[in-house]
MARKOLDREN-136708 format. One record per residue (C-alpha): residue number from 1; x, y, z; residue in three letters. Coordinates in steps of 0.1 Angstrom, whole numbers, plus 5000, padded with zeros to 4 digits. Layout:
N
nr NUM c1 X c2 Y c3 Z rest ALA
...
//
This chain:
249
nr 1 c1 2199 c2 6628 c3 0791 rest MET
nr 2 c1 2198 c2 6638 c3 0828 rest LEU
nr 3 c1 2227 c2 6629 c3 0851 rest ARG
nr 4 c1 2217 c2 6610 c3 0882 rest LEU
nr 5 c1 2230 c2 6637 c3 0905 rest ASP
nr 6 c1 2207 c2 6662 c3 0887 rest GLU
nr 7 c1 2175 c2 6643 c3 0896 rest VAL
nr 8 c1 2154 c2 6663 c3 0921 rest PRO
nr 9 c1 2152 c2 6648 c3 0956 rest ALA
nr 10 c1 2115 c2 6644 c3 0954 rest GLN
nr 11 c1 2119 c2 6620 c3 0925 rest GLU
nr 12 c1 2137 c2 6595 c3 0948 rest VAL
nr 13 c1 2111 c2 6568 c3 0954 rest ARG
nr 14 c1 2103 c2 6548 c3 0985 rest SER
nr 15 c1 2123 c2 6517 c3 0992 rest VAL
nr 16 c1 2107 c2 6505 c3 1025 rest PRO
nr 17 c1 2129 c2 6474 c3 1032 rest GLU
nr 18 c1 2160 c2 6496 c3 1032 rest PHE
nr 19 c1 2144 c2 6521 c3 1056 rest GLY
nr 20 c1 2138 c2 6548 c3 1030 rest LEU
nr 21 c1 2106 c2 6569 c3 1031 rest THR
nr 22 c1 2091 c2 6589 c3 1003 rest GLN
nr 23 c1 2107 c2 6623 c3 1004 rest PRO
nr 24 c1 2086 c2 6655 c3 0998 rest THR
nr 25 c1 2098 c2 6688 c3 0984 rest ALA
nr 26 c1 2095 c2 6703 c3 1019 rest SER
nr 27 c1 2119 c2 6678 c3 1036 rest GLN
nr 28 c1 2153 c2 6693 c3 1040 rest GLU
nr 29 c1 2168 c2 6659 c3 1049 rest ASP
nr 30 c1 2156 c2 6641 c3 1018 rest SER
nr 31 c1 2175 c2 6609 c3 1009 rest MET
nr 32 c1 2202 c2 6616 c3 0983 rest SER
nr 33 c1 2211 c2 6592 c3 0956 rest LEU
nr 34 c1 2247 c2 6589 c3 0968 rest SER
nr 35 c1 2234 c2 6579 c3 1002 rest HIS
nr 36 c1 2211 c2 6554 c3 0987 rest ALA
nr 37 c1 2240 c2 6539 c3 0969 rest VAL
nr 38 c1 2261 c2 6537 c3 1001 rest SER
nr 39 c1 2233 c2 6517 c3 1016 rest MET
nr 40 c1 2235 c2 6491 c3 0988 rest GLY
nr 41 c1 2206 c2 6504 c3 0967 rest ILE
nr 42 c1 2213 c2 6509 c3 0930 rest GLY
nr 43 c1 2209 c2 6546 c3 0920 rest PRO
nr 44 c1 2184 c2 6537 c3 0893 rest LEU
nr 45 c1 2163 c2 6516 c3 0916 rest ALA
nr 46 c1 2161 c2 6546 c3 0940 rest ALA
nr 47 c1 2144 c2 6567 c3 0914 rest LEU
nr 48 c1 2107 c2 6571 c3 0906 rest GLY
nr 49 c1 2093 c2 6558 c3 0873 rest GLU
nr 50 c1 2090 c2 6592 c3 0858 rest ASP
nr 51 c1 2127 c2 6599 c3 0866 rest ALA
nr 52 c1 2137 c2 6566 c3 0851 rest LEU
nr 53 c1 2119 c2 6574 c3 0819 rest LYS
nr 54 c1 2137 c2 6607 c3 0817 rest GLU
nr 55 c1 2171 c2 6590 c3 0822 rest LEU
nr 56 c1 2164 c2 6562 c3 0798 rest ALA
nr 57 c1 2136 c2 6573 c3 0773 rest PRO
nr 58 c1 2136 c2 6540 c3 0755 rest HIS
nr 59 c1 2133 c2 6520 c3 0787 rest GLY
nr 60 c1 2100 c2 6503 c3 0796 rest ALA
nr 61 c1 2082 c2 6492 c3 0827 rest LEU
nr 62 c1 2073 c2 6455 c3 0827 rest ARG
nr 63 c1 2055 c2 6433 c3 0853 rest SER
nr 64 c1 2060 c2 6396 c3 0858 rest PHE
nr 65 c1 2038 c2 6371 c3 0877 rest PRO
nr 66 c1 2053 c2 6347 c3 0903 rest LYS
nr 67 c1 2073 c2 6319 c3 0887 rest ASN
nr 68 c1 2077 c2 6337 c3 0854 rest ALA
nr 69 c1 2111 c2 6332 c3 0837 rest VAL
nr 70 c1 2123 c2 6368 c3 0830 rest ILE
nr 71 c1 2156 c2 6358 c3 0814 rest ILE
nr 72 c1 2166 c2 6325 c3 0798 rest ASN
nr 73 c1 2201 c2 6313 c3 0800 rest GLU
nr 74 c1 2216 c2 6314 c3 0765 rest GLY
nr 75 c1 2193 c2 6341 c3 0752 rest ASP
nr 76 c1 2206 c2 6372 c3 0734 rest GLU
nr 77 c1 2218 c2 6399 c3 0757 rest THR
nr 78 c1 2200 c2 6431 c3 0749 rest ASP
nr 79 c1 2190 c2 6449 c3 0782 rest SER
nr 80 c1 2195 c2 6456 c3 0819 rest LEU
nr 81 c1 2167 c2 6450 c3 0844 rest TYR
nr 82 c1 2162 c2 6473 c3 0874 rest VAL
nr 83 c1 2141 c2 6455 c3 0900 rest LEU
nr 84 c1 2116 c2 6480 c3 0913 rest LEU
nr 85 c1 2094 c2 6455 c3 0933 rest ALA
nr 86 c1 2095 c2 6418 c3 0941 rest GLY
nr 87 c1 2121 c2 6391 c3 0945 rest ARG
nr 88 c1 2139 c2 6369 c3 0919 rest VAL
nr 89 c1 2163 c2 6340 c3 0918 rest LYS
nr 90 c1 2193 c2 6337 c3 0894 rest VAL
nr 91 c1 2200 c2 6301 c3 0884 rest TYR
nr 92 c1 2216 c2 6278 c3 0859 rest VAL
nr 93 c1 2202 c2 6244 c3 0848 rest SER
nr 94 c1 2211 c2 6214 c3 0827 rest ASP
nr 95 c1 2192 c2 6195 c3 0800 rest GLU
nr 96 c1 2175 c2 6173 c3 0826 rest GLU
nr 97 c1 2161 c2 6203 c3 0845 rest GLY
nr 98 c1 2185 c2 6202 c3 0875 rest LYS
nr 99 c1 2190 c2 6237 c3 0889 rest GLU
nr 100 c1 2217 c2 6254 c3 0910 rest VAL
nr 101 c1 2206 c2 6288 c3 0924 rest VAL
nr 102 c1 2234 c2 6313 c3 0922 rest LEU
nr 103 c1 2217 c2 6341 c3 0941 rest SER
nr 104 c1 2184 c2 6357 c3 0950 rest THR
nr 105 c1 2177 c2 6394 c3 0946 rest MET
nr 106 c1 2152 c2 6419 c3 0961 rest ARG
nr 107 c1 2139 c2 6453 c3 0952 rest GLU
nr 108 c1 2168 c2 6477 c3 0946 rest GLY
nr 109 c1 2189 c2 6453 c3 0926 rest SER
nr 110 c1 2200 c2 6451 c3 0889 rest TYR
nr 111 c1 2203 c2 6420 c3 0869 rest PHE
nr 112 c1 2213 c2 6413 c3 0833 rest GLY
nr 113 c1 2244 c2 6436 c3 0838 rest GLU
nr 114 c1 2265 c2 6413 c3 0816 rest LEU
nr 115 c1 2248 c2 6431 c3 0788 rest VAL
nr 116 c1 2280 c2 6451 c3 0787 rest LEU
nr 117 c1 2299 c2 6424 c3 0766 rest ASP
nr 118 c1 2270 c2 6416 c3 0743 rest GLY
nr 119 c1 2274 c2 6378 c3 0749 rest GLY
nr 120 c1 2245 c2 6354 c3 0756 rest PRO
nr 121 c1 2228 c2 6353 c3 0789 rest ARG
nr 122 c1 2249 c2 6333 c3 0814 rest SER
nr 123 c1 2221 c2 6324 c3 0837 rest ALA
nr 124 c1 2183 c2 6324 c3 0840 rest SER
nr 125 c1 2162 c2 6346 c3 0862 rest VAL
nr 126 c1 2128 c2 6337 c3 0877 rest MET
nr 127 c1 2103 c2 6357 c3 0897 rest ALA
nr 128 c1 2098 c2 6343 c3 0932 rest LEU
nr 129 c1 2069 c2 6367 c3 0937 rest GLU
nr 130 c1 2051 c2 6392 c3 0915 rest PRO
nr 131 c1 2078 c2 6416 c3 0902 rest CYS
nr 132 c1 2080 c2 6450 c3 0885 rest ARG
nr 133 c1 2111 c2 6459 c3 0865 rest CYS
nr 134 c1 2123 c2 6489 c3 0845 rest PHE
nr 135 c1 2140 c2 6474 c3 0814 rest VAL
nr 136 c1 2168 c2 6495 c3 0798 rest ILE
nr 137 c1 2181 c2 6486 c3 0763 rest PRO
nr 138 c1 2218 c2 6481 c3 0757 rest MET
nr 139 c1 2222 c2 6513 c3 0737 rest SER
nr 140 c1 2210 c2 6534 c3 0766 rest GLU
nr 141 c1 2232 c2 6515 c3 0791 rest ILE
nr 142 c1 2262 c2 6527 c3 0772 rest GLU
nr 143 c1 2250 c2 6563 c3 0774 rest GLN
nr 144 c1 2243 c2 6560 c3 0811 rest LEU
nr 145 c1 2278 c2 6547 c3 0818 rest LEU
nr 146 c1 2293 c2 6576 c3 0798 rest ALA
nr 147 c1 2272 c2 6604 c3 0813 rest LYS
nr 148 c1 2265 c2 6591 c3 0849 rest ASN
nr 149 c1 2296 c2 6582 c3 0869 rest PRO
nr 150 c1 2275 c2 6574 c3 0899 rest LEU
nr 151 c1 2257 c2 6546 c3 0880 rest PHE
nr 152 c1 2290 c2 6534 c3 0864 rest ALA
nr 153 c1 2307 c2 6532 c3 0899 rest ARG
nr 154 c1 2278 c2 6513 c3 0913 rest HIS
nr 155 c1 2277 c2 6488 c3 0884 rest LEU
nr 156 c1 2314 c2 6482 c3 0887 rest ILE
nr 157 c1 2310 c2 6475 c3 0925 rest ARG
nr 158 c1 2281 c2 6452 c3 0917 rest LEU
nr 159 c1 2302 c2 6432 c3 0892 rest LEU
nr 160 c1 2331 c2 6429 c3 0917 rest ILE
nr 161 c1 2307 c2 6417 c3 0945 rest ALA
nr 162 c1 2291 c2 6391 c3 0922 rest LYS
nr 163 c1 2326 c2 6379 c3 0912 rest THR
nr 164 c1 2336 c2 6375 c3 0949 rest ARG
nr 165 c1 2303 c2 6356 c3 0956 rest SER
nr 166 c1 2308 c2 6332 c3 0927 rest LEU
nr 167 c1 2344 c2 6325 c3 0938 rest VAL
nr 168 c1 2331 c2 6316 c3 0973 rest LYS
nr 169 c1 2305 c2 6294 c3 0957 rest GLN
nr 170 c1 2330 c2 6275 c3 0936 rest VAL
nr 171 c1 2353 c2 6271 c3 0966 rest ARG
nr 172 c1 2324 c2 6257 c3 0987 rest ASP
nr 173 c1 2314 c2 6233 c3 0959 rest LEU
nr 174 c1 2350 c2 6221 c3 0955 rest ALA
nr 175 c1 2360 c2 6219 c3 0992 rest LEU
nr 176 c1 2329 c2 6213 c3 1012 rest LYS
nr 177 c1 2306 c2 6183 c3 1012 rest ASP
nr 178 c1 2268 c2 6187 c3 1010 rest VAL
nr 179 c1 2264 c2 6189 c3 1048 rest TYR
nr 180 c1 2291 c2 6215 c3 1050 rest GLY
nr 181 c1 2273 c2 6236 c3 1024 rest ARG
nr 182 c1 2240 c2 6231 c3 1041 rest PHE
nr 183 c1 2254 c2 6242 c3 1075 rest ALA
nr 184 c1 2270 c2 6273 c3 1058 rest LYS
nr 185 c1 2237 c2 6282 c3 1041 rest PHE
nr 186 c1 2218 c2 6280 c3 1073 rest VAL
nr 187 c1 2245 c2 6300 c3 1092 rest ASP
nr 188 c1 2247 c2 6327 c3 1065 rest ASP
nr 189 c1 2209 c2 6329 c3 1061 rest SER
nr 190 c1 2196 c2 6328 c3 1097 rest ALA
nr 191 c1 2186 c2 6361 c3 1113 rest VAL
nr 192 c1 2174 c2 6370 c3 1148 rest GLU
nr 193 c1 2137 c2 6368 c3 1153 rest GLN
nr 194 c1 2120 c2 6370 c3 1187 rest ASN
nr 195 c1 2152 c2 6358 c3 1205 rest GLY
nr 196 c1 2158 c2 6329 c3 1181 rest ALA
nr 197 c1 2178 c2 6324 c3 1149 rest ARG
nr 198 c1 2156 c2 6315 c3 1119 rest VAL
nr 199 c1 2160 c2 6313 c3 1081 rest VAL
nr 200 c1 2135 c2 6339 c3 1070 rest PRO
nr 201 c1 2126 c2 6324 c3 1036 rest ASP
nr 202 c1 2102 c2 6295 c3 1037 rest ARG
nr 203 c1 2120 c2 6270 c3 1015 rest LEU
nr 204 c1 2112 c2 6235 c3 1004 rest THR
nr 205 c1 2139 c2 6209 c3 1006 rest GLN
nr 206 c1 2142 c2 6211 c3 0968 rest SER
nr 207 c1 2147 c2 6249 c3 0971 rest ASP
nr 208 c1 2176 c2 6243 c3 0996 rest ILE
nr 209 c1 2191 c2 6216 c3 0974 rest ALA
nr 210 c1 2192 c2 6240 c3 0944 rest GLU
nr 211 c1 2209 c2 6267 c3 0965 rest ARG
nr 212 c1 2236 c2 6245 c3 0979 rest ILE
nr 213 c1 2242 c2 6222 c3 0949 rest GLY
nr 214 c1 2229 c2 6190 c3 0964 rest GLY
nr 215 c1 2201 c2 6166 c3 0959 rest SER
nr 216 c1 2167 c2 6168 c3 0976 rest ARG
nr 217 c1 2172 c2 6133 c3 0991 rest GLU
nr 218 c1 2205 c2 6143 c3 1007 rest MET
nr 219 c1 2189 c2 6175 c3 1022 rest VAL
nr 220 c1 2160 c2 6155 c3 1035 rest ASN
nr 221 c1 2184 c2 6131 c3 1053 rest ARG
nr 222 c1 2204 c2 6161 c3 1068 rest ILE
nr 223 c1 2173 c2 6178 c3 1080 rest VAL
nr 224 c1 2159 c2 6147 c3 1096 rest LYS
nr 225 c1 2191 c2 6140 c3 1114 rest ASP
nr 226 c1 2196 c2 6176 c3 1126 rest LEU
nr 227 c1 2159 c2 6177 c3 1138 rest THR
nr 228 c1 2163 c2 6144 c3 1156 rest ALA
nr 229 c1 2195 c2 6157 c3 1173 rest GLY
nr 230 c1 2177 c2 6188 c3 1185 rest GLY
nr 231 c1 2198 c2 6212 c3 1164 rest TYR
nr 232 c1 2170 c2 6226 c3 1143 rest ILE
nr 233 c1 2133 c2 6225 c3 1140 rest SER
nr 234 c1 2112 c2 6231 c3 1108 rest VAL
nr 235 c1 2077 c2 6246 c3 1109 rest ASP
nr 236 c1 2058 c2 6256 c3 1078 rest ALA
nr 237 c1 2090 c2 6253 c3 1057 rest LYS
nr 238 c1 2109 c2 6276 c3 1080 rest GLN
nr 239 c1 2141 c2 6265 c3 1097 rest ILE
nr 240 c1 2147 c2 6275 c3 1133 rest ARG
nr 241 c1 2182 c2 6270 c3 1147 rest VAL
nr 242 c1 2180 c2 6256 c3 1183 rest LEU
nr 243 c1 2218 c2 6252 c3 1189 rest LYS
nr 244 c1 2250 c2 6255 c3 1170 rest ARG
nr 245 c1 2252 c2 6230 c3 1142 rest LEU
nr 246 c1 2279 c2 6203 c3 1144 rest PRO
nr 247 c1 2311 c2 6209 c3 1124 rest ALA
nr 248 c1 2307 c2 6174 c3 1107 rest HIS
nr 249 c1 2277 c2 6151 c3 1100 rest TRP
//
């Protein structure tokens, strides 16, 4: 099995949304794997498909259409998924189908990393757009951890970051009301576009409710009031922030 730091630079594949370009053998400043990791890109997701197959010979490439459930909560844990293309949401749900979205992930991420303890899946994962994944069985994950310290360090950092994020979510659910969680979601998600702050994802009110742990009806009321007050506008499911949201509703 190759070590990650032994993979030739030309095997590092393009990850456009992180500003990486496809290196060639003649480029002296090719993107290194360690630099990719420092930019938040998993070292496996920064590799081409041939290099991935060499690192994990029993791994397999799989494609999923939009809205496909890739992992079901409660299923047996048997593999790690490297997201090569597309976007997914990680969520939990109850018997009545009510969902809470824990996070969304883009190209360059891993999911299913709790494969390490062999327990059942703790959450479901759904494709928000067509996705392509490299699926690595648990037996090879253990070998990768033993022989590739770069991968092991990144996976540890990933688990720490997810733990911190979940602690924040629990704190917000316990200490903030639905409006407070809505305002925080908008503030955290909004980015500068053409001189204005907008939430880049086009989300339905149900989507927002799932992300903040509220009901669609409550989100509808909040959006209507903030729109009437001139705080936000909504066009084609995209929220534009017109002025600072009030501290309380």
